[in-house]
N, C-alpha and C positions, 0 to 999 in steps of 0.2 A: 651269242650263246651265253646264258647266265653262268656265273661261277659254279653253281651247284651242278648244272647240266654238263659243264666242261669237266668237272671232277668225276662225275659218273661215267662220262664217255672215256676218260683216261683209264679208269679202273676196269672197264670192260675190254680195253684194247689188248694189252700184252702184259707179261710180267715186268717188262721194262717200264711200261707206263705206271704200273702200280708202284714200282720202286721209286720212280720220280715223284709220284704223289706222296709217298711215305716221307721222303727227304724234304719235300716242300712243306709238308705239315709240321715236321720237326723244326724246320728253320723258322716257321711262323708261330710255333707254340700252339697249334690248333689241334686240340685233343679229339674233337669230333672227326676232322679230316684224317687224323692219324688212325683212329680206330676203324674208319671206313675201309682202310687198306687191309685190315685183318679178316681172316675167314671167320665165319659164324659157327665155330666148332668149339666144343668143350676142351679139347686137348691142344690148343694153340700154345706155343711156348716162346718165352722171351728170357734172355740172359744178358744182363748188362755187365760191363767189365767189373770184376771183383764181386759180383752179386750172385745170389742164388737163382735157381730156376723158378720162374714165374709161370704158372699154368692157368690158362683160362682168361677170358676177356676182362673180368673184374680185377684180377691181380695186375694184369698188364696195364689197364687203364689207370689204376691207382699209382703205379710206379711212374708212368709218364706224367700224370698230374703233378706228382711230387717233384719230378725233374723240371717240368715247365714252371713250377712255383718258384724256382730259383733263377728264373730268367730263360731267355731263348737259348737253345743249344744249336750252334751252327755245326752241322755234320755234312761234309762234302764228300760224296763217293769218289774214289780214285781207283784206278787199276782194277776194273771189274772183270772177272772171269766167269763164264757161264757154262752150265750144262743144262740143256733144255730138251724136253720131249713134248708130246702133244698136250699132256695134262699136268706136268710138273716142271719146275725150273729151280735150279740151285745157283745162286750168285755168290761168289767169293769176292769180297770187297775190302779194299783198304780205305778207311774213312779218315779224313782230316777233321778233327773235332776241335772247335774253338769255344772256349768258355771265358766269360768275363769274370775276373776275380778282383779282390781288393788290391792285388799287386799288378793288375792290368790284364790284358788279353793273354790267355795261355792256350797253346795249341799242342796237340798230341795226335798220334796215329793209333788207330784201333783196327784190328782184324775182325771182319764180320762175315758171317754166313747168313744169307737170307734165303728162305725156302718158300716157294709159291706153289699153290695148286690152282688149277683151272676149276672153278665152281660154276654153278648155274648163274651166279651173279657176276662172273668174270674172274680174272686172276686175283687171288687174295693171298696175303702172307700167312703162313702157318708157323714159321720159325724165324726168329731174329736172335742170333747168338753173337755177342760181341765180347772180345777180350783184348787186353793190351797187346800191342804188337811186340812179340818177343824178338823178332829179327832186328827191328830198328830200335828196340828199347824205348818206344814212344817217340823216337825221332823220325825224320823224313825217311821212309822206306826206300825212296829213290836213291839215297846216298848210302844205304846200308850194304850194298854190294851183293845182294841176293841172300838166299837161305844159308845159314851157317851150320844148321843141323837138319837131319831128316826127320827125327822123332824126338 
């Protein structure tokens, strides 16, 4: 199976398959593969840590192009929690993000919510909202001892 056909098959499979394709595209800095994970809707939304709300494919694409312009971002999903129905899925993810800087490899943890809708083209992302992990203060959440506050 060609890479393009394999990618298309993964996107048609499940929300988990689309999420895997999203993180693979991020790790390879592949903007076209990244955008193929998103729904073809005007109101898709992306929020990066410390950033504002990006609405629509053009704004989201531009933000990822700028991000990939600084090099590949390694974001590895950890501790995924899911709420799924026949046509929607919400994944709460802790990401370990690694970025190469002048000072060397830096790693931090980010709390992410990914929302997927089942569309005629398969499962597609409609929301990616990421923020710094306040429980672990950017450190390994496994060693943070669980939530310290409820709200």
